[in-house]
Each structure stands twice: as structure tokens, then as C-alpha cells.
C-alpha positions as CSV (number, residue, x, y, z in Angstrom):
1,M,20.4,-6.8,18.4
2,S,17.2,-8.8,19.6
3,I,14.1,-9.5,17.4
4,A,12.3,-7.4,19.3
5,D,14.5,-4.7,19.5
6,R,14.8,-4.9,15.6
7,L,11.2,-4.9,14.9
8,A,10.7,-2.2,17.1
9,T,13.4,0.0,15.6
10,G,11.9,-1.2,11.8
11,V,8.6,-0.4,13.1
12,K,9.4,2.9,13.7
13,A,11.4,4.0,11.0
14,T,8.7,2.6,8.7
15,L,5.8,4.5,10.4
16,G,7.9,7.4,10.8
17,A,8.5,7.3,6.7
18,N,4.7,6.3,6.0
19,L,3.7,9.1,7.8
20,L,5.7,11.4,5.8
21,Y,4.8,10.0,2.7
22,S,1.5,10.3,3.1
23,A,1.3,13.8,4.7
24,A,3.2,15.0,1.5
25,N,0.4,12.7,-0.6
26,G,-2.5,14.0,1.7
27,V,-1.1,17.9,1.1
28,L,-0.4,17.1,-2.6
29,M,-4.4,16.0,-2.6
30,I,-5.8,18.6,-0.9
31,V,-3.6,21.5,-3.0
32,L,-4.5,19.8,-6.2
33,A,-8.3,19.1,-5.5
34,R,-8.9,22.3,-3.6
35,Y,-6.9,24.8,-5.2
36,L,-4.6,24.0,-8.3
37,L,-7.0,21.7,-10.5
38,T,-10.8,21.2,-11.3
39,P,-12.5,18.3,-10.0
40,D,-12.1,17.2,-13.6
41,A,-8.5,17.5,-14.1
42,F,-8.2,16.0,-10.7
43,G,-10.1,12.9,-11.7
44,L,-8.2,13.1,-15.3
45,L,-4.7,12.6,-13.2
46,H,-6.0,9.6,-11.4
47,Y,-7.8,8.0,-14.7
48,A,-4.4,8.3,-16.3
49,L,-2.6,6.7,-13.2
50,S,-4.5,4.0,-13.3
51,I,-4.1,3.2,-16.9
52,I,-0.1,3.6,-16.3
53,A,0.1,1.5,-12.9
54,S,-1.3,-1.2,-14.8
55,V,0.8,-1.6,-17.7
56,A,3.9,-0.7,-15.1
57,I,3.4,-4.5,-13.4
58,L,5.0,-5.7,-17.2
59,G,8.0,-3.6,-16.3
60,T,9.1,-5.2,-13.4
61,L,6.9,-8.8,-13.3
62,G,7.5,-10.5,-10.0
63,L,11.3,-9.8,-10.4
64,P,11.7,-7.4,-6.9
65,S,10.1,-9.4,-5.0
66,A,11.5,-12.9,-6.2
67,A,15.2,-11.2,-5.8
68,A,14.3,-10.0,-2.3
69,R,12.8,-14.0,-1.7
70,Y,16.4,-15.1,-2.1
71,V,18.8,-12.4,-1.2
72,T,17.1,-12.8,2.1
73,E,17.7,-16.7,2.3
74,F,21.2,-16.7,0.6
75,S,22.1,-13.9,3.1
76,E,22.3,-16.2,5.7
77,T,23.2,-19.6,3.9
78,A,25.1,-18.7,0.9
79,P,26.4,-15.1,0.5
80,E,28.2,-15.8,-2.1
81,R,25.3,-15.9,-4.4
82,V,23.7,-12.6,-3.4
83,R,25.7,-10.1,-5.8
84,Y,24.5,-12.9,-8.5
85,V,20.8,-12.6,-7.4
86,V,20.7,-8.6,-7.6
87,R,22.6,-8.1,-10.8
88,F,20.4,-10.7,-12.7
89,A,16.7,-8.8,-11.4
90,L,18.2,-5.4,-12.1
91,G,19.5,-6.1,-15.4
92,G,15.9,-7.8,-16.3
93,I,14.3,-5.1,-14.5
94,V,15.9,-2.4,-16.5
95,V,15.5,-3.9,-19.7
96,L,11.6,-4.4,-19.0
97,S,10.8,-1.2,-17.9
98,I,12.4,0.4,-20.6
99,T,10.5,-1.8,-23.2
100,V,7.2,-1.5,-21.6
101,G,7.6,2.4,-21.1
102,T,8.6,3.2,-24.5
103,A,5.3,0.9,-26.0
104,L,3.2,2.6,-23.8
105,T,4.2,6.2,-24.8
106,V,4.1,5.3,-28.1
107,A,0.7,4.0,-28.0
108,G,-0.4,6.5,-25.4
109,P,-2.3,8.7,-28.1
110,Q,-3.9,6.0,-30.0
111,I,-5.0,4.6,-26.4
112,A,-6.5,8.0,-25.3
113,T,-8.6,8.2,-28.7
114,R,-9.8,4.4,-28.4
115,L,-11.3,5.8,-24.6
116,N,-12.8,8.5,-26.1
117,D,-10.6,11.0,-23.9
118,P,-8.3,13.5,-25.9
119,A,-7.0,14.7,-22.7
120,L,-5.6,12.0,-21.7
121,A,-2.7,11.7,-24.6
122,P,0.0,14.2,-23.2
123,L,0.0,12.2,-19.7
124,L,-0.2,8.6,-21.3
125,V,2.9,9.9,-23.4
126,L,4.6,10.5,-19.5
127,G,4.7,6.4,-19.4
128,V,8.0,5.6,-20.4
129,G,9.3,7.8,-17.4
130,Y,6.9,6.8,-15.0
131,V,7.5,3.0,-15.5
132,V,11.2,3.0,-15.5
133,T,11.5,5.0,-12.2
134,N,8.9,3.6,-10.4
135,A,10.4,-0.3,-11.1
136,L,13.6,0.9,-9.8
137,Y,12.4,2.7,-7.0
138,S,10.4,-0.3,-6.2
139,T,13.4,-2.6,-6.8
140,F,15.7,-0.9,-4.2
141,N,12.6,-0.6,-1.6
142,R,12.4,-4.5,-1.8
143,L,15.8,-5.2,-1.4
144,F,16.6,-3.2,1.3
145,Q,13.7,-5.2,2.7
146,S,15.4,-8.1,2.2
147,V,18.9,-7.2,3.7
148,N,16.7,-6.3,6.6
149,R,17.7,-2.5,6.5
150,V,14.0,-1.3,6.3
151,D,15.4,2.3,7.8
152,W,16.6,3.0,4.1
153,S,13.4,1.5,2.9
154,A,11.8,3.9,4.8
155,R,14.1,6.6,3.5
156,L,13.5,6.1,-0.2
157,K,9.7,6.4,0.9
158,T,10.0,9.7,2.2
159,V,12.2,11.1,-0.4
160,S,9.7,9.8,-2.9
161,G,6.4,11.9,-1.2
162,V,8.3,14.9,-0.5
163,A,9.9,14.9,-3.9
164,R,6.7,14.4,-5.8
165,L,4.8,17.2,-3.5
166,L,7.5,19.7,-4.6
167,G,7.8,18.3,-8.0
168,A,4.3,18.3,-8.8
169,V,2.8,21.9,-7.5
170,G,6.0,23.4,-9.2
171,F,4.8,21.8,-12.8
172,V,1.2,22.8,-12.2
173,L,2.0,26.2,-11.1
174,A,4.3,26.1,-14.2
175,G,1.1,25.7,-16.2
176,F,1.6,22.2,-17.0
177,G,-2.1,20.9,-15.6
178,A,-2.4,17.5,-14.8
179,A,0.4,16.4,-16.9
180,G,2.6,18.3,-14.7
181,A,1.2,17.0,-11.8
182,L,2.3,13.3,-13.2
183,G,5.7,14.7,-13.5
184,G,6.1,15.1,-10.1
185,Y,5.4,11.2,-9.9
186,L,8.4,11.0,-11.9
187,V,10.5,13.3,-10.1
188,G,9.6,11.6,-6.5
189,F,10.1,7.8,-7.9
190,G,13.3,9.0,-9.7
191,L,15.3,10.7,-7.0
192,A,14.1,7.7,-4.6
193,A,15.9,5.6,-7.3
194,A,18.9,7.3,-7.8
195,L,19.5,7.2,-3.8
196,G,18.6,3.6,-3.4
197,A,21.1,2.8,-6.3
198,V,24.1,4.2,-4.3
199,V,23.3,3.4,-1.0
200,F,22.4,-0.2,-1.4
201,Y,25.7,-1.0,-3.6
202,R,27.8,1.0,-1.0
203,R,26.4,-0.7,2.4
204,S,24.7,-3.6,1.3
205,Y,26.2,-5.2,-2.2
206,A,29.5,-4.2,-1.5
207,Q,29.7,-6.1,1.8
208,F,28.9,-9.6,0.4
209,P,31.1,-11.7,-1.4
210,P,32.0,-11.8,-4.7
211,S,29.9,-14.0,-7.1
212,G,31.2,-17.8,-6.6
213,D,29.7,-20.9,-7.7
214,V,26.0,-20.1,-8.0
215,G,25.0,-23.7,-8.7
216,S,22.8,-25.0,-11.6
217,G,19.3,-23.7,-12.2
218,L,19.3,-20.5,-10.0
219,R,18.3,-17.8,-12.5
220,R,15.2,-20.3,-13.5
221,R,14.6,-20.5,-9.6
222,I,14.3,-16.5,-9.3
223,L,12.1,-16.9,-12.7
224,E,9.7,-19.3,-11.6
225,Y,9.1,-17.7,-8.3
226,S,8.4,-14.9,-9.5
227,V,5.3,-16.3,-11.7
228,P,3.0,-16.0,-8.8
229,L,4.4,-13.1,-7.5
230,T,3.6,-11.4,-11.1
231,A,0.2,-13.0,-11.0
232,T,-0.3,-11.3,-7.8
233,R,1.0,-8.1,-8.2
234,G,-1.3,-8.1,-11.8
235,A,-4.1,-9.1,-9.1
236,N,-3.2,-6.1,-6.7
237,I,-3.2,-3.9,-9.8
238,L,-6.7,-4.8,-10.8
239,Y,-7.6,-4.0,-7.1
240,Q,-6.0,-1.0,-6.9
241,R,-6.6,0.6,-10.5
242,V,-9.0,-1.0,-12.6
243,D,-11.8,0.1,-10.3
244,T,-10.6,4.1,-10.8
245,F,-10.2,2.7,-14.3
246,L,-14.0,1.5,-14.7
247,V,-15.2,4.6,-12.6
248,G,-13.7,6.7,-15.2
249,S,-14.7,5.2,-18.4
250,L,-17.9,4.3,-17.3
251,L,-18.5,8.0,-15.3
252,G,-16.4,10.0,-16.3
253,P,-13.4,12.0,-14.5
254,A,-15.2,13.8,-11.8
255,A,-16.8,10.7,-10.5
256,V,-12.7,9.5,-10.2
257,G,-12.0,12.4,-8.3
258,Y,-14.9,10.8,-5.6
259,Y,-13.6,8.0,-5.8
260,T,-9.7,8.7,-5.3
261,I,-10.4,10.6,-2.3
262,A,-12.4,8.3,-0.3
263,R,-9.8,5.4,-1.2
264,Q,-6.6,7.5,-0.5
265,V,-8.5,9.0,2.8
266,S,-9.1,4.8,3.7
267,E,-5.4,3.9,2.5
268,F,-4.2,6.5,4.9
269,G,-5.4,5.2,7.8
270,A,-3.8,2.3,7.2
271,I,-0.3,3.7,7.4
272,P,0.6,1.8,11.1
273,A,-0.7,-1.5,9.5
274,N,1.6,-1.7,7.0
275,S,4.7,-0.1,8.9
276,V,4.5,-3.2,11.1
277,G,3.8,-5.9,8.4
278,Y,6.2,-4.6,6.1
279,T,8.8,-5.0,9.4
280,I,7.5,-8.3,10.6
281,S,7.4,-10.2,7.1
282,P,10.9,-11.0,6.8
283,T,11.2,-11.9,10.7
284,V,8.3,-14.1,10.2
285,G,10.2,-15.9,7.4
286,E,13.7,-16.2,9.1
287,Q,12.2,-17.6,12.2
288,Y,10.3,-20.0,9.9
289,A,13.2,-20.8,7.9
290,S,15.0,-21.9,11.1
291,E,12.1,-24.2,12.1
292,D,11.0,-21.8,15.4
293,L,7.3,-21.9,14.9
294,A,6.3,-21.0,17.9
295,R,8.1,-17.9,17.8
296,A,6.9,-16.6,14.2
297,R,3.4,-17.6,15.4
298,R,4.0,-15.1,18.4
299,V,5.6,-12.3,16.1
300,Y,2.3,-12.6,13.9
301,E,-0.3,-13.2,16.8
302,M,0.9,-10.1,18.4
303,S,0.7,-7.8,15.0
304,L,-2.8,-9.3,14.3
305,R,-4.0,-8.5,17.7
306,H,-2.9,-5.1,17.7
307,I,-4.3,-4.5,14.4
308,L,-7.6,-5.8,15.4
309,L,-8.0,-3.3,18.4
310,L,-6.8,-0.7,16.7
311,Y,-9.0,-0.8,13.5
312,V,-12.3,-2.4,14.4
313,P,-13.0,1.0,16.2
314,G,-11.3,3.2,13.6
315,A,-13.2,1.9,10.5
316,V,-16.6,2.7,12.8
317,G,-14.9,5.8,13.8
318,L,-14.3,7.0,10.0
319,V,-17.5,6.0,9.0
320,L,-19.3,8.4,11.2
321,V,-16.8,11.6,10.6
322,A,-16.8,10.7,6.7
323,R,-18.6,13.9,5.4
324,P,-16.9,16.7,7.7
325,T,-13.7,15.0,6.7
326,V,-14.0,15.5,2.7
327,T,-15.9,19.0,3.4
328,Q,-13.5,20.4,5.4
329,L,-10.3,19.3,3.7
330,F,-11.6,19.0,0.0
331,G,-14.3,21.5,-0.2
332,S,-18.0,21.2,-0.5
333,Q,-17.5,20.5,-4.3
334,Y,-16.4,16.8,-3.5
335,T,-19.4,15.9,-1.7
336,G,-19.8,13.3,-3.3
337,A,-17.2,11.3,-1.8
338,V,-18.8,11.3,1.3
339,P,-21.1,7.7,1.0
340,V,-18.0,6.6,-1.0
341,L,-15.6,6.8,2.1
342,Q,-18.0,4.9,4.3
343,V,-18.0,2.3,2.2
344,M,-14.2,2.3,2.2
345,A,-13.7,2.3,5.9
346,G,-14.5,-1.2,5.4
347,F,-11.7,-1.4,3.1
348,M,-9.4,0.5,5.8
349,L,-10.2,-2.4,8.2
350,V,-9.1,-5.1,5.8
351,T,-6.4,-4.0,4.0
352,A,-4.9,-3.1,7.7
353,I,-5.1,-7.0,8.2
354,N,-4.1,-7.6,5.1
355,K,-0.5,-5.4,5.8
356,V,0.6,-7.8,8.4
357,T,-0.4,-10.9,7.0
358,S,0.2,-11.1,2.8
359,D,3.9,-10.2,2.6
360,G,4.4,-12.6,5.1
361,L,3.5,-15.7,2.7
362,D,5.6,-14.4,0.3
363,F,8.8,-15.3,2.7
364,L,6.6,-18.3,4.2
365,G,7.1,-19.7,0.7
366,R,3.0,-19.6,0.1
367,A,3.3,-17.6,-2.8
368,R,1.5,-19.7,-5.1
369,E,-1.5,-20.1,-2.8
370,R,-1.6,-16.3,-2.2
371,A,-1.6,-15.5,-6.0
372,I,-4.2,-18.0,-7.0
373,A,-6.5,-16.6,-4.2
374,K,-5.9,-12.9,-5.4
375,V,-6.5,-13.9,-9.0
376,V,-9.6,-15.2,-8.1
377,T,-10.9,-12.5,-6.0
378,A,-9.2,-9.8,-8.3
379,V,-11.5,-11.4,-11.5
380,V,-14.8,-11.1,-9.4
381,N,-13.9,-7.8,-8.1
382,V,-13.9,-6.5,-11.8
383,G,-17.1,-8.3,-12.7
384,L,-18.6,-6.9,-9.5
385,N,-17.6,-3.7,-10.3
386,V,-19.0,-3.6,-13.7
387,V,-22.0,-4.4,-12.3
388,L,-22.4,-2.3,-9.3
389,I,-21.2,0.8,-10.9
390,T,-23.7,0.8,-13.7
391,T,-26.2,0.3,-11.2
392,V,-25.2,2.2,-8.0
393,G,-22.8,4.4,-9.3
394,V,-19.3,5.4,-7.9
395,V,-20.5,3.8,-4.4
396,G,-20.7,0.7,-6.1
397,A,-17.2,0.3,-7.1
398,A,-16.4,0.8,-3.3
399,I,-18.9,-2.1,-2.2
400,A,-17.6,-4.3,-4.7
401,T,-13.8,-3.8,-3.6
402,V,-14.9,-3.9,0.0
403,I,-16.7,-7.7,-0.8
404,T,-13.8,-8.9,-2.7
405,F,-11.1,-7.6,-0.6
406,S,-12.2,-8.7,2.2
407,A,-12.8,-12.5,0.9
408,Y,-8.7,-12.3,-0.2
409,T,-7.8,-11.4,3.1
410,L,-9.8,-13.8,5.1
411,T,-7.8,-16.5,2.8
412,N,-4.8,-15.3,3.7
413,V,-5.3,-15.3,7.1
414,Y,-6.4,-18.8,7.1
415,I,-3.1,-19.8,4.9
416,I,-1.2,-18.4,7.9
417,H,-2.8,-20.0,10.3
418,D,-2.5,-23.2,8.2
419,E,1.3,-22.8,8.5
420,L,1.4,-20.8,12.2
421,D,-1.7,-22.8,13.7
422,L,-2.6,-19.3,15.3
423,D,-4.6,-18.9,18.6
424,V,-8.4,-18.8,17.2
425,R,-10.0,-18.9,20.4
426,G,-7.4,-15.8,22.0
427,L,-8.0,-13.8,18.4
428,G,-12.0,-14.3,19.1
429,R,-12.1,-12.8,22.9
430,L,-9.6,-10.3,21.7
431,L,-12.4,-9.5,18.6
432,V,-15.5,-9.4,21.4
433,G,-13.9,-7.1,23.6
434,V,-12.6,-4.8,21.0
435,T,-16.4,-5.1,19.8
436,A,-17.7,-3.5,22.7
437,I,-15.1,-0.8,23.1
438,T,-16.0,0.3,19.7
439,A,-19.6,0.5,20.8
440,V,-19.0,2.8,23.5
441,M,-16.8,5.1,21.7
442,A,-18.8,4.9,18.4
443,G,-21.8,6.4,21.0
444,V,-19.7,9.2,22.0
445,V,-18.3,10.5,18.7
446,R,-21.6,10.3,17.2
447,L,-22.7,12.5,19.5
448,L,-20.1,15.1,19.0
449,V,-20.1,15.0,15.2
450,P,-23.1,17.8,14.8
451,L,-20.7,20.1,16.5
452,V,-18.2,19.9,14.2
453,S,-17.8,23.1,11.8
454,G,-14.2,23.1,11.1
455,I,-10.5,21.5,10.9
456,V,-10.0,22.3,14.9
457,S,-13.6,21.1,16.1
458,L,-13.2,17.8,13.8
459,L,-9.7,17.3,15.1
460,L,-11.2,17.4,18.3
461,V,-14.3,15.3,18.1
462,V,-11.4,12.7,16.5
463,G,-9.4,13.1,19.7
464,V,-12.1,12.7,22.1
465,G,-12.7,8.9,20.5
466,V,-9.1,7.7,20.3
467,V,-9.2,9.0,24.1
468,V,-12.5,6.9,24.8
469,W,-11.0,4.1,22.9
470,G,-7.6,4.3,24.7
471,V,-9.0,4.5,28.2
472,L,-11.4,1.7,27.7
473,A,-9.0,-0.7,25.9
474,T,-6.1,0.2,28.4
475,L,-9.0,-0.3,31.8
476,G,-10.0,-3.8,29.9
477,G,-6.4,-4.9,29.4
478,L,-6.4,-5.1,25.9
479,L,-4.0,-1.7,25.5
480,D,-0.6,-2.5,27.0
481,V,0.8,1.2,27.8
482,E,3.9,0.6,29.1
483,R,4.8,-2.1,26.3
484,I,3.7,0.7,23.6
485,R,5.9,3.6,25.2
486,T,9.0,1.0,25.6
487,V,9.2,0.3,21.6
488,L,8.2,4.2,20.9
489,S,11.2,5.2,23.1
């Protein structure tokens, strides 16, 4: 299979899975927020998740990504080492996750007391199940990516999302409240991890030769490479969870609900970018390793061009339809999320750019630089959150996140430019054209937003904006419809 065919297959598989996963997650959020939980209980769930997920990083450190990097390399150069890498990584992850998860469960009641929120205790007690199942799910997801079986990574994500939805709704209806909703996460991760273990063993692990001479120092190399990846993941947790934790600590669970809704909607918009980035990262690494810099550059630039073409107008459109989106989907009790979502539209844009950039740095061997950039900006993010939340409220958390994540994303783009020598002028010309298209589209959408009276009319307004964007992008030569049809067919 050619690189183009493999990329197209991978993008379609991950895009479909991400859509199903996010649709399931979106339905779960709407059902919980609008029908099954009060705003305080909904916020409490995500307050607890911010704590548990922050601790969960210690259950894997950077081992899944480090193992994936060496599996990718050794699959081509020394296949007899692959089984050893997988066994070593899995063994370490099992021990780490059980130890960390047990500690969290035991300490849960004390943590809830320290935070002056006793309602957190029954949720934190479930920490061991969350840490272990999430660790194994994440590991097999990465391992499938490392052997270019992103179709199976996609299937695991689909299983996780659907099982989470069914489990959470079922437990809440059974009367377990927010703790039951958290139990749905355990069900989703657990089923996906079990499926991943069976399929990876049969279809990938068993296909490699038995471990031979793995050479000296391989464990040390894996552990050393996991250090910057651990720092990156830790910083990522600071970006993803510490703002939620600070909002809960400083403003209360209801504000967490507003912030969570805004962040989830913006992350839902980044699904296509996540699919592209997840698929191209190992391919860019492969071409770079084989010293075909021109092809690695073309793969990355093609992805970045399409991300800019899609997400610059997408972010502006989200700002314009933020109010009807929140009120129509989640109810008028969540109008506090509207200004947060408008700010988080910028986060959606930089997240999309980062999705096709940051993972590629790991496969290019630039994980250390990426880790430094993320740790620095994550620490700044914490400080900005504290300052802005106390002065601006929940919107301040969104502003802090957008500012610091933009700095991190620009740093990643610079690093990958340093490796691949990107066509900066060409990207600049594209951005000018995209901005012009966005201005026209925004004018049309702004005129139509006051007409929104329900879900159907909201979808129609969004559809009109998409049509205007598509026509202008095609007429301007920025969108190759025939090529897109070929990829999706």
C-alpha cells in the first residue's frame, strides 16, 4: 500500500472512530447535564475527573509513548526486539497503575476533606479502577499506532466511547448519581483495554519473531526516552485538568459545569485534526528516519494547509453561534458557558494546529524540546489561571488556556520547521486567502444567527456557513474537491 493510500485509510478510520466516540461523549454530556444530573452534580463529576486524571499520569509515566517509538523503529530495523519492548513496557505500566490507583483510592476521603467537599469522596474511591483501565487502554492504543494499525486504535476508541455512554447512563438511572457516571468511564476503558490486549497479541505481537539479543541498555533507553514524554504528559494534564480543578476550588462545581461544556464543544470541533495528526505522525517519522525529508515535509505541510483552511473559519463561526449552541443543546441553565465557549473557539483553532504537529515531534526524536516547551507554558498556565479566575471568573480560565496553549503550539511549529524547513511563504499566502473567505462567511452567518429558534434552524445556519465557505474555498483554488472525494471514497 502506498503512503498516500495508507494515510487516507488511517484518516478515514480514525475520523470515523473519533466522530463516533465524540458523538457518544456528546450525547452523554447532554443527557447528564440536561436530564439526569443537576448543574452541581454535573460539575462535581468533572471536578473529580480533573483530580483523578491528574494523578493517573503517574500510572503510566511516559512508557506507552516511549514503547511506541521503539516499536516503530525496531519494526523496520530489528524486529526481534519488539516483543521485549512490549513486555517491558506493559509490565511497568501494570505495576505503576495498580500502585498509583490504590494510593488514590485510599487517600480519596482525605483529599475530599482537604478540599472541603465531602461529596468528592465516593468518586475518588473509584480512582484505582480509573487509573488501571485508562493506563491499559492508552497503552494498547499507542501500540496499535506504532505498528501502523490505526484502524484498531480507532476501534478501541469507539468501544470506549459507546461503552462509557451505556455504562454511565445505566448507573445513573440505577441511582448512583455522579459516582455512577464515573463508573461508566471505568466500563468503557476496561472493555476497550481487554479487546486491545487480545487483538494486539494475536495480530501484531505474535507476528514478530521471539526476542533475541536485544543488546545492552535497551531498558535504560526506553526509560530515558520516557522522561521527556512524562514531562510532556504531565504538562498536558496541567493544560487539560488543572484549570478545571482551579475553577472547582475557587468558584464551585456549577462553574466547572460551564467550563467543561465549553471545553468539550471546542474539543469536539478538533476531531478531524486529531484524526489527521494521529495518522500522519508515524509516517512523518518513518520518512524522516529514512532521510526522505522532502516527503516528510510534504506530508506535514499538506496536513497543516487543510487544518488552516478548515479551522480558521470554524473558530470564527463557533464564536458567532456559541449562544444558540449552548442553550439549544444543554439548556438555559448553562448560559454561563456562552462567553467561555466564545473564548475557547480560539483554543479549538490552536488545538487543531497542534494535533498535526506535536505528536510528529516525538517520532522525529524531538520529544525533549517539546517537553520543555510544554512544561514551561503549562506552569505559566497555572499562574495565569489563578490570576484570571480570581479577577474575571470562569472566563479567565479560558483566556489563560488560549494564551498559553497558543504559545506552546507556535513553539512546536517552529521546532518542526527547524527539522523540515517548511514553505513559510506559501503557508502565509494560504492564510491570507483563508482570512478573506472567513470574513465573507462570518458576515453571512452573523445575519442568520438571530433567526435561530431550535436545533433544526441552528443546523441550517451552520450548514449555510459551511456551503459559503466551501464555494469560496473552491472558487479561490484553496479546496481541491476532487482530491477530497478520492480520499473519502
